C-alpha positions in Angstrom: -17.8 8.3 -8.8 -19.1 6.5 -11.9 -17.4 3.4 -13.4 -15.9 5.5 -16.2 -14.4 8.0 -13.7 -12.9 5.1 -11.7 -11.1 3.9 -14.7 -9.4 7.2 -15.2 -8.0 7.5 -11.6 -4.4 8.6 -12.0 -1.3 7.9 -10.0 -1.2 11.5 -9.0 -4.8 11.2 -7.5 -3.8 8.1 -5.6 -0.7 9.8 -4.2 -2.6 12.9 -3.2 -5.0 10.7 -1.3 -2.2 8.7 0.3 -0.4 11.9 1.3 -3.6 13.1 3.0 -3.2 10.2 5.5 0.2 11.5 6.6 0.1 12.2 10.4 -2.7 9.7 11.1 -1.7 7.9 14.3 -0.9 4.2 14.3 -3.7 2.1 15.5 -3.7 -1.7 14.9 -6.4 -2.9 12.5 -7.9 0.6 12.2 -8.7 2.4 8.9 -9.8 5.9 9.7 -7.9 8.9 8.2 -6.9 11.3 10.9 -8.0 9.0 13.8 -5.9 5.8 13.3 -4.7 3.1 10.9 -2.0 0.5 10.5 -0.3 -0.3 7.2 -3.2 -2.3 5.9 -5.7 0.3 7.0 -3.7 2.9 5.0 -3.9 0.8 1.8 -7.6 0.0 2.4 -8.4 3.7 3.0 -6.7 4.9 -0.2 -8.3 2.0 -2.1 -11.7 3.0 -0.6 -11.4 6.6 -1.8 -11.7 5.4 -5.4 -13.1 1.9 -5.4 -15.6 -0.1 -3.3 -14.0 -1.0 0.0 -12.6 -4.5 -0.1 -13.5 -7.3 2.3 -13.0 -6.7 6.0 -9.8 -8.4 6.9 -9.8 -11.1 9.6 -8.2 -10.3 12.9 -4.4 -10.4 12.6 -1.6 -10.3 15.0 0.2 -7.0 15.5 3.5 -8.9 15.9 5.1 -8.7 12.5 7.6 -11.4 13.6 4.8 -13.9 13.6 6.1 -16.8 11.5 2.8 -18.4 10.5 3.0 -19.8 6.9 -0.2 -18.1 5.7 0.3 -15.4 3.1 -2.8 -13.6 4.1 -1.7 -10.1 3.1 -0.3 -11.2 -0.3 -3.3 -13.4 -1.0 -5.7 -10.5 -0.3 -3.5 -8.2 -2.5 -3.9 -10.8 -5.3 -7.7 -10.6 -5.0 -8.0 -6.8 -5.3 -4.8 -5.5 -6.9 -2.9 -6.0 -10.1 0.5 -7.8 -9.7 3.5 -5.8 -11.1 7.0 -7.1 -11.7 9.2 -6.2 -8.7 11.6 -4.3 -10.9 8.9 -2.3 -12.6 7.6 -0.3 -9.6 6.2 3.1 -10.2 4.7 5.9 -8.1 1.3 4.8 -6.6 2.2 1.1 -6.6 1.7 -0.8 -3.4 4.8 -2.5 -1.9 4.6 -5.6 0.3 7.4 -6.5 2.6 8.5 -9.5 4.6 10.8 -8.9 7.5 12.5 -12.3 7.3 13.2 -14.7 4.4 10.7 -17.5 4.6 8.2 -15.5 6.6 4.9 -14.2 5.1 4.5 -10.6 3.9 3.4 -8.6 6.9 3.9 -4.9 5.9 2.7 -2.6 3.1 3.3 0.9 1.9 2.6 3.1 -1.2 5.5 4.1 -3.4 5.8 7.9 -3.9 8.9 7.9 -6.1 12.1 5.9 -6.5 13.4 6.9 -3.1 10.3 7.3 -0.9 7.2 5.6 0.2 4.3 6.1 2.6 3.5 3.7 5.4 2.1 3.2 8.9 4.3 1.5 11.5 3.7 0.8 15.2 5.1 3.6 17.3 4.7 6.3 14.6 2.1 8.0 12.6 1.6 7.5 8.9 4.8 8.9 7.4 6.7 9.5 4.2 10.0 7.6 4.6 13.1 6.6 2.6 12.7 3.6 0.3 16.2 2.6 1.6 18.2 -0.4 0.6 17.0 -2.1 3.8 13.3 -1.8 2.7 14.3 -2.8 -0.9 15.9 -6.0 0.4 12.7 -6.9 2.2 10.4 -6.1 -0.7 8.4 -9.3 -1.7 5.6 -8.0 -3.9 4.5 -5.0 -5.9 0.9 -4.3 -6.9 -1.0 -1.6 -8.7 -4.4 -0.3 -7.7 -7.1 -1.6 -10.1 -7.8 0.4 -13.3 -5.7 3.4 -12.8 -3.6 5.1 -15.4 -0.1 6.2 -14.7 -0.1 10.0 -14.6 2.0 11.9 -17.1 3.3 14.0 -14.1 5.4 11.1 -13.0 7.4 11.1 -16.1 6.7 7.4 -16.7 3.9 7.8 -19.3 0.6 6.0 -19.5 0.1 2.4 -18.4 
């Protein structure tokens, strides 16, 4: 894919790629469609379908209750993704979650529409789930993939 083609990646293309990961088994620190991934592996895999794969993440604990103060996930998102106002989420945006107030972000997913997102969670395969009030309360960051245009199919216009 040329640089010009990368710039015209649409939300619909990102969502099509993300949906193709549904059913991939959960595997901590993995990033292989159909074989295994965790939430970060899902984001990295979708990213890598359109842009050069970002840095290899350092080893991280599978325990999302880990209360270390490092915002490793959010800091990495800031290096490779474009921050979006939390109230301005749109399809194909990346959602970061923290499970407890004061804890670092430890989970991520990709928004499909106002009511659903795709994520990988221990004990389940990559799934399309409800963006329920519980998830919305734990939302701590919203990001856009680099250089994509919002697809007209979403009804939200160009970005």
